[in-house]
N, CA, C and O atoms as a printed pandas DataFrame, in Angstrom:
     atom_number atom_name residue_name chain_id  residue_number  x_coord  y_coord  z_coord
0              1         N          MET        A               1    0.843   -1.177    0.000
1              2        CA          MET        A               1    0.000    0.000    0.000
2              3         C          MET        A               1    0.881    1.230    0.000
3              4         O          MET        A               1    2.108    1.135   -0.033
4              5         N          ASP        A               2    0.250    2.366    0.037
5              6        CA          ASP        A               2    1.007    3.612    0.116
6              7         C          ASP        A               2    1.666    3.733    1.489
7              8         O          ASP        A               2    1.439    2.908    2.374
8              9         N          SER        A               3    2.465    4.748    1.648
9             10        CA          SER        A               3    3.160    4.979    2.910
10            11         C          SER        A               3    2.164    5.131    4.054
11            12         O          SER        A               3    1.106    5.739    3.888
12            13         N          VAL        A               4    2.506    4.581    5.209
13            14        CA          VAL        A               4    1.625    4.704    6.376
14            15         C          VAL        A               4    1.519    6.154    6.847
15            16         O          VAL        A               4    0.619    6.487    7.618
16            17         N          SER        A               5    2.413    7.004    6.398
17            18        CA          SER        A               5    2.344    8.417    6.784
18            19         C          SER        A               5    1.129    9.108    6.167
19            20         O          SER        A               5    0.764   10.200    6.601
20            21         N          THR        A               6    0.500    8.502    5.173
21            22        CA          THR        A               6   -0.678    9.098    4.522
22            23         C          THR        A               6   -1.991    8.660    5.159
23            24         O          THR        A               6   -3.056    9.123    4.749
24            25         N          ILE        A               7   -1.937    7.782    6.149
25            26        CA          ILE        A               7   -3.162    7.230    6.747
26            27         C          ILE        A               7   -3.935    8.297    7.519
27            28         O          ILE        A               7   -3.376    9.063    8.303
28            29         N          LEU        A               8   -5.239    8.314    7.265
29            30        CA          LEU        A               8   -6.174    9.129    8.037
30            31         C          LEU        A               8   -7.034    8.154    8.834
31            32         O          LEU        A               8   -7.844    7.426    8.260
32            33         N          VAL        A               9   -6.865    8.137   10.129
33            34        CA          VAL        A               9   -7.459    7.129   11.011
34            35         C          VAL        A               9   -8.961    6.962   10.803
35            36         O          VAL        A               9   -9.451    5.834   10.763
36            37         N          ASP        A              10   -9.688    8.047   10.670
37            38        CA          ASP        A              10  -11.142    7.965   10.579
38            39         C          ASP        A              10  -11.668    7.868    9.148
39            40         O          ASP        A              10  -12.881    7.834    8.942
40            41         N          GLU        A              11  -10.773    7.824    8.154
41            42        CA          GLU        A              11  -11.213    7.819    6.758
42            43         C          GLU        A              11  -10.615    6.696    5.918
43            44         O          GLU        A              11  -11.203    6.314    4.906
44            45         N          ASP        A              12   -9.492    6.171    6.299
45            46        CA          ASP        A              12   -8.730    5.252    5.455
46            47         C          ASP        A              12   -9.222    3.812    5.611
47            48         O          ASP        A              12   -9.116    3.235    6.693
48            49         N          THR        A              13   -9.760    3.232    4.538
49            50        CA          THR        A              13  -10.259    1.859    4.603
50            51         C          THR        A              13   -9.123    0.853    4.731
51            52         O          THR        A              13   -9.303   -0.198    5.347
52            53         N          SER        A              14   -7.972    1.148    4.170
53            54        CA          SER        A              14   -6.827    0.239    4.345
54            55         C          SER        A              14   -6.472    0.124    5.815
55            56         O          SER        A              14   -6.220   -0.972    6.315
56            57         N          PHE        A              15   -6.452    1.262    6.511
57            58        CA          PHE        A              15   -6.168    1.258    7.937
58            59         C          PHE        A              15   -7.236    0.471    8.695
59            60         O          PHE        A              15   -6.909   -0.307    9.591
60            61         N          ALA        A              16   -8.496    0.665    8.348
61            62        CA          ALA        A              16   -9.588   -0.057    9.017
62            63         C          ALA        A              16   -9.427   -1.563    8.836
63            64         O          ALA        A              16   -9.652   -2.325    9.776
64            65         N          LEU        A              17   -9.044   -1.996    7.648
65            66        CA          LEU        A              17   -8.829   -3.426    7.392
66            67         C          LEU        A              17   -7.652   -3.954    8.210
67            68         O          LEU        A              17   -7.723   -5.048    8.770
68            69         N          MET        A              18   -6.578   -3.183    8.278
69            70        CA          MET        A              18   -5.407   -3.585    9.050
70            71         C          MET        A              18   -5.736   -3.668   10.537
71            72         O          MET        A              18   -5.341   -4.617   11.213
72            73         N          LEU        A              19   -6.457   -2.677   11.041
73            74        CA          LEU        A              19   -6.833   -2.640   12.453
74            75         C          LEU        A              19   -7.725   -3.832   12.803
75            76         O          LEU        A              19   -7.549   -4.454   13.851
76            77         N          GLU        A              20   -8.665   -4.143   11.943
77            78        CA          GLU        A              20   -9.566   -5.271   12.194
78            79         C          GLU        A              20   -8.808   -6.602   12.139
79            80         O          GLU        A              20   -9.031   -7.478   12.973
80            81         N          ALA        A              21   -7.917   -6.750   11.161
81            82        CA          ALA        A              21   -7.119   -7.983   11.084
82            83         C          ALA        A              21   -6.309   -8.165   12.363
83            84         O          ALA        A              21   -6.243   -9.264   12.913
84            85         N          GLN        A              22   -5.694   -7.078   12.831
85            86        CA          GLN        A              22   -4.925   -7.138   14.081
86            87         C          GLN        A              22   -5.821   -7.521   15.257
87            88         O          GLN        A              22   -5.424   -8.331   16.095
88            89         N          SER        A              23   -7.022   -6.948   15.329
89            90        CA          SER        A              23   -7.916   -7.235   16.451
90            91         C          SER        A              23   -8.370   -8.690   16.454
91            92         O          SER        A              23   -8.764   -9.219   17.493
92            93         N          ARG        A              24   -8.314   -9.340   15.287
93            94        CA          ARG        A              24   -8.687  -10.751   15.184
94            95         C          ARG        A              24   -7.484  -11.682   15.346
95            96         O          ARG        A              24   -7.591  -12.891   15.142
96            97         N          GLY        A              25   -6.350  -11.108   15.711
97            98        CA          GLY        A              25   -5.178  -11.920   16.010
98            99         C          GLY        A              25   -4.261  -12.205   14.836
99           100         O          GLY        A              25   -3.347  -13.022   14.953
100          101         N          HIS        A              26   -4.487  -11.545   13.702
101          102        CA          HIS        A              26   -3.626  -11.760   12.539
102          103         C          HIS        A              26   -2.406  -10.848   12.608
103          104         O          HIS        A              26   -2.477   -9.719   13.092
104          105         N          ARG        A              27   -1.298  -11.362   12.116
105          106        CA          ARG        A              27   -0.108  -10.532   11.951
106          107         C          ARG        A              27   -0.306   -9.722   10.677
107          108         O          ARG        A              27   -0.748  -10.255    9.659
108          109         N          VAL        A              28    0.019   -8.448   10.733
109          110        CA          VAL        A              28   -0.098   -7.565    9.576
110          111         C          VAL        A              28    1.284   -7.026    9.258
111          112         O          VAL        A              28    1.962   -6.467   10.121
112          113         N          ASP        A              29    1.693   -7.201    8.013
113          114        CA          ASP        A              29    2.952   -6.635    7.533
114          115         C          ASP        A              29    2.628   -5.567    6.495
115          116         O          ASP        A              29    1.552   -5.579    5.896
116          117         N          HIS        A              30    3.554   -4.657    6.288
117          118        CA          HIS        A              30    3.371   -3.559    5.339
118          119         C          HIS        A              30    4.588   -3.466    4.435
119          120         O          HIS        A              30    5.724   -3.637    4.877
120          121         N          CYS        A              31    4.331   -3.191    3.163
121          122        CA          CYS        A              31    5.424   -2.850    2.253
122          123         C          CYS        A              31    4.890   -1.920    1.179
123          124         O          CYS        A              31    3.684   -1.835    0.951
124          125         N          LEU        A              32    5.788   -1.242    0.541
125          126        CA          LEU        A              32    5.455   -0.366   -0.578
126          127         C          LEU        A              32    5.608   -1.148   -1.881
127          128         O          LEU        A              32    6.217   -2.217   -1.905
128          129         N          LEU        A              33    5.052   -0.607   -2.957
129          130        CA          LEU        A              33    5.151   -1.296   -4.248
130          131         C          LEU        A              33    6.603   -1.583   -4.628
131          132         O          LEU        A              33    6.913   -2.660   -5.136
132          133         N          GLY        A              34    7.479   -0.631   -4.384
133          134        CA          GLY        A              34    8.896   -0.795   -4.734
134          135         C          GLY        A              34    9.630   -1.821   -3.897
135          136         O          GLY        A              34   10.785   -2.138   -4.181
136          137         N          ASP        A              35    8.981   -2.346   -2.870
137          138        CA          ASP        A              35    9.598   -3.343   -1.993
138          139         C          ASP        A              35    9.334   -4.775   -2.443
139          140         O          ASP        A              35    9.839   -5.717   -1.832
140          141         N          VAL        A              36    8.549   -4.951   -3.506
141          142        CA          VAL        A              36    8.217   -6.282   -4.023
142          143         C          VAL        A              36    9.164   -6.578   -5.188
143          144         O          VAL        A              36    9.366   -5.738   -6.065
144          145         N          PHE        A              37    9.737   -7.779   -5.183
145          146        CA          PHE        A              37   10.710   -8.132   -6.221
146          147         C          PHE        A              37   10.697   -9.635   -6.462
147          148         O          PHE        A              37   10.111  -10.394   -5.690
148          149         N          ALA        A              38   11.346  -10.054   -7.539
149          150        CA          ALA        A              38   11.456  -11.484   -7.853
150          151         C          ALA        A              38   12.923  -11.856   -7.977
151          152         O          ALA        A              38   13.753  -11.092   -8.472
152          153         N          ARG        A              39   13.203  -13.063   -7.507
153          154        CA          ARG        A              39   14.538  -13.645   -7.639
154          155         C          ARG        A              39   14.313  -15.110   -7.980
155          156         O          ARG        A              39   13.708  -15.845   -7.199
156          157         N          ASN        A              40   14.795  -15.538   -9.140
157          158        CA          ASN        A              40   14.610  -16.925   -9.593
158          159         C          ASN        A              40   13.136  -17.323   -9.611
159          160         O          ASN        A              40   12.776  -18.417   -9.173
160          161         N          ARG        A              41   12.294  -16.440  -10.114
161          162        CA          ARG        A              41   10.837  -16.648  -10.235
162          163         C          ARG        A              41   10.135  -16.815   -8.892
163          164         O          ARG        A              41    8.987  -17.257   -8.856
164          165         N          ARG        A              42   10.789  -16.477   -7.800
165          166        CA          ARG        A              42   10.175  -16.477   -6.471
166          167         C          ARG        A              42    9.971  -15.019   -6.075
167          168         O          ARG        A              42   10.916  -14.231   -6.073
168          169         N          VAL        A              43    8.749  -14.671   -5.746
169          170        CA          VAL        A              43    8.425  -13.290   -5.410
170          171         C          VAL        A              43    8.613  -13.077   -3.915
171          172         O          VAL        A              43    8.163  -13.879   -3.097
172          173         N          SER        A              44    9.278  -11.997   -3.579
173          174        CA          SER        A              44    9.547  -11.652   -2.185
174          175         C          SER        A              44    9.231  -10.181   -1.968
175          176         O          SER        A              44    8.967   -9.437   -2.913
176          177         N          ALA        A              45    9.264   -9.782   -0.715
177          178        CA          ALA        A              45    9.055   -8.375   -0.369
178          179         C          ALA        A              45    9.935   -8.014    0.814
179          180         O          ALA        A              45   10.203   -8.835    1.691
180          181         N          ARG        A              46   10.371   -6.784    0.816
181          182        CA          ARG        A              46   11.017   -6.223    1.992
182          183         C          ARG        A              46    9.875   -5.589    2.791
183          184         O          ARG        A              46    9.447   -4.471    2.506
184          185         N          SER        A              47    9.397   -6.315    3.784
185          186        CA          SER        A              47    8.210   -5.870    4.523
186          187         C          SER        A              47    8.571   -5.589    5.976
187          188         O          SER        A              47    9.639   -5.957    6.466
188          189         N          ARG        A              48    7.642   -4.928    6.636
189          190        CA          ARG        A              48    7.823   -4.571    8.038
190          191         C          ARG        A              48    6.542   -4.900    8.786
191          192         O          ARG        A              48    5.444   -4.614    8.308
192          193         N          ARG        A              49    6.684   -5.493    9.942
193          194        CA          ARG        A              49    5.513   -5.787   10.769
194          195         C          ARG        A              49    4.861   -4.466   11.174
195          196         O          ARG        A              49    5.536   -3.514   11.565
196          197         N          ALA        A              50    3.541   -4.434   11.071
197          198        CA          ALA        A              50    2.790   -3.224   11.385
198          199         C          ALA        A              50    1.938   -3.449   12.629
199          200         O          ALA        A              50    1.301   -4.492   12.781
200          201         N          GLU        A              51    1.935   -2.466   13.505
201          202        CA          GLU        A              51    1.061   -2.494   14.670
202          203         C          GLU        A              51    0.231   -1.216   14.642
203          204         O          GLU        A              51    0.763   -0.110   14.554
204          205         N          MET        A              52   -1.092   -1.397   14.718
205          206        CA          MET        A              52   -2.015   -0.295   14.570
206          207         C          MET        A              52   -2.573    0.174   15.907
207          208         O          MET        A              52   -2.731   -0.601   16.850
208          209         N          SER        A              53   -2.865    1.474   15.955
209          210        CA          SER        A              53   -3.575    2.064   17.096
210          211         C          SER        A              53   -4.452    3.184   16.538
211          212         O          SER        A              53   -4.240    3.651   15.419
212          213         N          ARG        A              54   -5.415    3.602   17.311
213          214        CA          ARG        A              54   -6.316    4.664   16.855
214          215         C          ARG        A              54   -5.747    6.056   17.102
215          216         O          ARG        A              54   -6.449    7.049   16.913
216          217         N          GLU        A              55   -4.503    6.144   17.515
217          218        CA          GLU        A              55   -3.871    7.441   17.756
218          219         C          GLU        A              55   -3.563    8.105   16.414
219          220         O          GLU        A              55   -2.747    7.603   15.641
220          221         N          ALA        A              56   -4.211    9.225   16.144
221          222        CA          ALA        A              56   -4.093    9.883   14.837
222          223         C          ALA        A              56   -2.672   10.316   14.499
223          224         O          ALA        A              56   -2.284   10.311   13.330
224          225         N          ALA        A              57   -1.901   10.687   15.501
225          226        CA          ALA        A              57   -0.539   11.160   15.246
226          227         C          ALA        A              57    0.385   10.039   14.770
227          228         O          ALA        A              57    1.305   10.287   13.992
228          229         N          ALA        A              58    0.151    8.818   15.226
229          230        CA          ALA        A              58    0.987    7.673   14.851
230          231         C          ALA        A              58    0.120    6.417   14.802
231          232         O          ALA        A              58    0.230    5.561   15.680
232          233         N          PRO        A              59   -0.750    6.294   13.780
233          234        CA          PRO        A              59   -1.678    5.166   13.744
234          235         C          PRO        A              59   -1.016    3.816   13.461
235          236         O          PRO        A              59   -1.560    2.769   13.813
236          237         N          VAL        A              60    0.163    3.843   12.823
237          238        CA          VAL        A              60    0.848    2.592   12.497
238          239         C          VAL        A              60    2.309    2.700   12.909
239          240         O          VAL        A              60    2.999    3.660   12.566
240          241         N          THR        A              61    2.761    1.707   13.645
241          242        CA          THR        A              61    4.174    1.599   13.995
242          243         C          THR        A              61    4.738    0.434   13.206
243          244         O          THR        A              61    4.183   -0.665   13.223
244          245         N          LEU        A              62    5.844    0.675   12.513
245          246        CA          LEU        A              62    6.457   -0.368   11.688
246          247         C          LEU        A              62    7.710   -0.910   12.361
247          248         O          LEU        A              62    8.500   -0.161   12.937
248          249         N          GLY        A              63    7.874   -2.219   12.276
249          250        CA          GLY        A              63    9.054   -2.879   12.815
250          251         C          GLY        A              63   10.208   -2.821   11.825
251          252         O          GLY        A              63   10.184   -2.056   10.862
252          253         N          ASP        A              64   11.211   -3.639   12.079
253          254        CA          ASP        A              64   12.381   -3.701   11.213
254          255         C          ASP        A              64   12.049   -4.352    9.880
255          256         O          ASP        A              64   11.115   -5.147    9.778
256          257         N          VAL        A              65   12.816   -4.010    8.873
257          258        CA          VAL        A              65   12.636   -4.587    7.541
258          259         C          VAL        A              65   13.050   -6.052    7.569
259          260         O          VAL        A              65   14.083   -6.419    8.130
260          261         N          ASP        A              66   12.218   -6.872    6.951
261          262        CA          ASP        A              66   12.485   -8.298    6.855
262          263         C          ASP        A              66   12.189   -8.733    5.418
263          264         O          ASP        A              66   11.139   -8.389    4.873
264          265         N          GLU        A              67   13.089   -9.472    4.810
265          266        CA          GLU        A              67   12.862   -9.977    3.458
266          267         C          GLU        A              67   12.108  -11.301    3.558
267          268         O          GLU        A              67   12.615  -12.270    4.124
268          269         N          VAL        A              68   10.890  -11.337    3.002
269          270        CA          VAL        A              68   10.004  -12.481    3.142
270          271         C          VAL        A              68    9.513  -12.919    1.775
271          272         O          VAL        A              68    9.103  -12.087    0.966
272          273         N          GLU        A              69    9.550  -14.242    1.505
273          274        CA          GLU        A              69    8.927  -14.747    0.283
274          275         C          GLU        A              69    7.422  -14.607    0.425
275          276         O          GLU        A              69    6.859  -14.910    1.476
276          277         N          ILE        A              70    6.781  -14.152   -0.623
277          278        CA          ILE        A              70    5.323  -13.971   -0.605
278          279         C          ILE        A              70    4.625  -15.286   -0.261
279          280         O          ILE        A              70    3.575  -15.273    0.382
280          281         N          ALA        A              71    5.187  -16.411   -0.676
281          282        CA          ALA        A              71    4.589  -17.722   -0.395
282          283         C          ALA        A              71    4.477  -18.002    1.101
283          284         O          ALA        A              71    3.689  -18.856    1.508
284          285         N          ALA        A              72    5.251  -17.300    1.921
285          286        CA          ALA        A              72    5.189  -17.502    3.370
286          287         C          ALA        A              72    3.939  -16.863    3.983
287          288         O          ALA        A              72    3.571  -17.179    5.115
288          289         N          TYR        A              73    3.301  -15.982    3.253
289          290        CA          TYR        A              73    2.090  -15.319    3.753
290          291         C          TYR        A              73    0.860  -16.143    3.410
291          292         O          TYR        A              73    0.806  -16.782    2.359
292          293         N          ASP        A              74   -0.123  -16.128    4.296
293          294        CA          ASP        A              74   -1.410  -16.763    4.002
294          295         C          ASP        A              74   -2.153  -15.984    2.932
295          296         O          ASP        A              74   -2.837  -16.563    2.088
296          297         N          ALA        A              75   -2.013  -14.665    2.973
297          298        CA          ALA        A              75   -2.706  -13.808    2.011
298          299         C          ALA        A              75   -1.939  -12.503    1.849
299          300         O          ALA        A              75   -1.249  -12.045    2.760
300          301         N          VAL        A              76   -2.077  -11.924    0.674
301          302        CA          VAL        A              76   -1.534  -10.604    0.382
302          303         C          VAL        A              76   -2.697   -9.738   -0.078
303          304         O          VAL        A              76   -3.436  -10.102   -0.993
304          305         N          PHE        A              77   -2.847   -8.606    0.557
305          306        CA          PHE        A              77   -3.921   -7.681    0.223
306          307         C          PHE        A              77   -3.270   -6.452   -0.394
307          308         O          PHE        A              77   -2.601   -5.691    0.305
308          309         N          ILE        A              78   -3.457   -6.249   -1.685
309          310        CA          ILE        A              78   -2.872   -5.079   -2.327
310          311         C          ILE        A              78   -3.847   -3.916   -2.237
311          312         O          ILE        A              78   -5.004   -4.013   -2.645
312          313         N          ARG        A              79   -3.351   -2.828   -1.698
313          314        CA          ARG        A              79   -4.154   -1.611   -1.537
314          315         C          ARG        A              79   -3.318   -0.456   -2.062
315          316         O          ARG        A              79   -2.253   -0.162   -1.519
316          317         N          LYS        A              80   -3.784    0.192   -3.100
317          318        CA          LYS        A              80   -3.031    1.291   -3.703
318          319         C          LYS        A              80   -4.002    2.364   -4.154
319          320         O          LYS        A              80   -4.947    2.093   -4.895
320          321         N          ASP        A              81   -3.758    3.587   -3.698
321          322        CA          ASP        A              81   -4.549    4.714   -4.171
322          323         C          ASP        A              81   -4.062    5.108   -5.565
323          324         O          ASP        A              81   -2.884    4.934   -5.877
324          325         N          PRO        A              82   -4.952    5.634   -6.402
325          326        CA          PRO        A              82   -4.520    6.123   -7.715
326          327         C          PRO        A              82   -3.459    7.198   -7.554
327          328         O          PRO        A              82   -3.431    7.843   -6.506
328          329         N          PRO        A              83   -2.601    7.429   -8.506
329          330        CA          PRO        A              83   -2.690    6.875   -9.858
330          331         C          PRO        A              83   -2.100    5.467   -9.912
331          332         O          PRO        A              83   -1.189    5.129   -9.156
332          333         N          PHE        A              84   -2.627    4.674  -10.800
333          334        CA          PHE        A              84   -2.095    3.345  -11.053
334          335         C          PHE        A              84   -1.034    3.493  -12.129
335          336         O          PHE        A              84   -1.332    3.501  -13.323
336          337         N          ASP        A              85    0.192    3.607  -11.686
337          338        CA          ASP        A              85    1.306    3.962  -12.557
338          339         C          ASP        A              85    2.153    2.753  -12.911
339          340         O          ASP        A              85    1.735    1.612  -12.711
340          341         N          GLU        A              86    3.335    3.001  -13.432
341          342        CA          GLU        A              86    4.242    1.933  -13.850
342          343         C          GLU        A              86    4.644    1.036  -12.678
343          344         O          GLU        A              86    4.731   -0.181  -12.840
344          345         N          ASP        A              87    4.888    1.614  -11.509
345          346        CA          ASP        A              87    5.227    0.800  -10.330
346          347         C          ASP        A              87    4.101   -0.172   -9.994
347          348         O          ASP        A              87    4.346   -1.337   -9.680
348          349         N          TYR        A              88    2.867    0.319  -10.063
349          350        CA          TYR        A              88    1.708   -0.538   -9.803
350          351         C          TYR        A              88    1.628   -1.651  -10.847
351          352         O          TYR        A              88    1.371   -2.808  -10.514
352          353         N          HIS        A              89    1.848   -1.293  -12.102
353          354        CA          HIS        A              89    1.802   -2.284  -13.184
354          355         C          HIS        A              89    2.824   -3.398  -12.946
355          356         O          HIS        A              89    2.482   -4.577  -13.037
356          357         N          TRP        A              90    4.066   -3.037  -12.645
357          358        CA          TRP        A              90    5.114   -4.045  -12.435
358          359         C          TRP        A              90    4.827   -4.889  -11.197
359          360         O          TRP        A              90    5.077   -6.094  -11.197
360          361         N          THR        A              91    4.309   -4.270  -10.153
361          362        CA          THR        A              91    3.962   -5.032   -8.955
362          363         C          THR        A              91    2.856   -6.027   -9.248
363          364         O          THR        A              91    2.887   -7.153   -8.753
364          365         N          SER        A              92    1.876   -5.622  -10.052
365          366        CA          SER        A              92    0.792   -6.549  -10.403
366          367         C          SER        A              92    1.336   -7.749  -11.183
367          368         O          SER        A              92    0.853   -8.867  -11.006
368          369         N          LEU        A              93    2.329   -7.531  -12.039
369          370        CA          LEU        A              93    2.942   -8.644  -12.772
370          371         C          LEU        A              93    3.711   -9.566  -11.828
371          372         O          LEU        A              93    3.672  -10.786  -11.988
372          373         N          LEU        A              94    4.400   -9.002  -10.857
373          374        CA          LEU        A              94    5.109   -9.821   -9.873
374          375         C          LEU        A              94    4.129  -10.644   -9.049
375          376         O          LEU        A              94    4.362  -11.829   -8.810
376          377         N          LEU        A              95    3.049  -10.033   -8.616
377          378        CA          LEU        A              95    2.064  -10.766   -7.824
378          379         C          LEU        A              95    1.396  -11.866   -8.635
379          380         O          LEU        A              95    0.943  -12.868   -8.081
380          381         N          ASP        A              96    1.336  -11.679   -9.934
381          382        CA          ASP        A              96    0.802  -12.729  -10.800
382          383         C          ASP        A              96    1.658  -13.994  -10.692
383          384         O          ASP        A              96    1.135  -15.107  -10.755
384          385         N          LEU        A              97    2.968  -13.824  -10.532
385          386        CA          LEU        A              97    3.865  -14.976  -10.345
386          387         C          LEU        A              97    3.615  -15.676   -9.005
387          388         O          LEU        A              97    3.840  -16.880   -8.879
388          389         N          ALA        A              98    3.154  -14.924   -8.013
389          390        CA          ALA        A              98    2.968  -15.461   -6.664
390          391         C          ALA        A              98    1.598  -16.089   -6.462
391          392         O          ALA        A              98    1.360  -16.720   -5.432
392          393         N          ARG        A              99    0.701  -15.933   -7.415
393          394        CA          ARG        A              99   -0.693  -16.367   -7.265
394          395         C          ARG        A              99   -0.822  -17.848   -6.931
395          396         O          ARG        A              99   -1.748  -18.231   -6.215
396          397         N          GLU        A             100    0.072  -18.684   -7.426
397          398        CA          GLU        A             100   -0.012  -20.124   -7.147
398          399         C          GLU        A             100    0.399  -20.456   -5.716
399          400         O          GLU        A             100    0.045  -21.514   -5.197
400          401         N          ASP        A             101    1.139  -19.562   -5.083
401          402        CA          ASP        A             101    1.693  -19.828   -3.751
402          403         C          ASP        A             101    0.891  -19.238   -2.606
403          404         O          ASP        A             101    0.962  -19.736   -1.482
404          405         N          THR        A             102    0.134  -18.191   -2.871
405          406        CA          THR        A             102   -0.604  -17.518   -1.803
406          407         C          THR        A             102   -1.841  -16.827   -2.375
407          408         O          THR        A             102   -1.926  -16.571   -3.576
408          409         N          LEU        A             103   -2.771  -16.538   -1.515
409          410        CA          LEU        A             103   -3.991  -15.854   -1.913
410          411         C          LEU        A             103   -3.703  -14.366   -2.093
411          412         O          LEU        A             103   -3.190  -13.710   -1.186
412          413         N          ILE        A             104   -4.036  -13.845   -3.262
413          414        CA          ILE        A             104   -3.889  -12.415   -3.536
414          415         C          ILE        A             104   -5.290  -11.804   -3.460
415          416         O          ILE        A             104   -6.151  -12.118   -4.282
416          417         N          ILE        A             105   -5.514  -10.943   -2.485
417          418        CA          ILE        A             105   -6.811  -10.312   -2.289
418          419         C          ILE        A             105   -6.770   -8.929   -2.946
419          420         O          ILE        A             105   -5.758   -8.231   -2.888
420          421         N          ASN        A             106   -7.879   -8.551   -3.568
421          422        CA          ASN        A             106   -7.948   -7.318   -4.325
422          423         C          ASN        A             106   -6.985   -7.397   -5.499
423          424         O          ASN        A             106   -6.324   -6.422   -5.858
424          425         N          ASP        A             107   -6.926   -8.587   -6.085
425          426        CA          ASP        A             107   -6.006   -8.937   -7.161
426          427         C          ASP        A             107   -6.156   -7.969   -8.339
427          428         O          ASP        A             107   -7.242   -7.824   -8.899
428          429         N          PRO        A             108   -5.060   -7.312   -8.706
429          430        CA          PRO        A             108   -5.139   -6.371   -9.812
430          431         C          PRO        A             108   -5.347   -7.089  -11.139
431          432         O          PRO        A             108   -5.437   -6.443  -12.183
């Protein structure tokens, strides 16, 4: 998704989804489009564990960067505000490679 610095606590549906997933006991990780890459046809991401709170000043706290194969995730939820540019296009192609290994939600 976009940078967590753009989140508006009372308006952002991506934040609401992340907060609800956390409240149900799911681990939530965050990465930007440029953090998704492929190596030997295996798609990975440089992601960071996200912890959400309703505090408007800092609604999301991100942990350290960890390189994770997309196949290690139960699901990937792609959330991107327009414009849908070249970075979005390339990320959608990378996620297409990962489709056999994990569930892609909001699949472009």
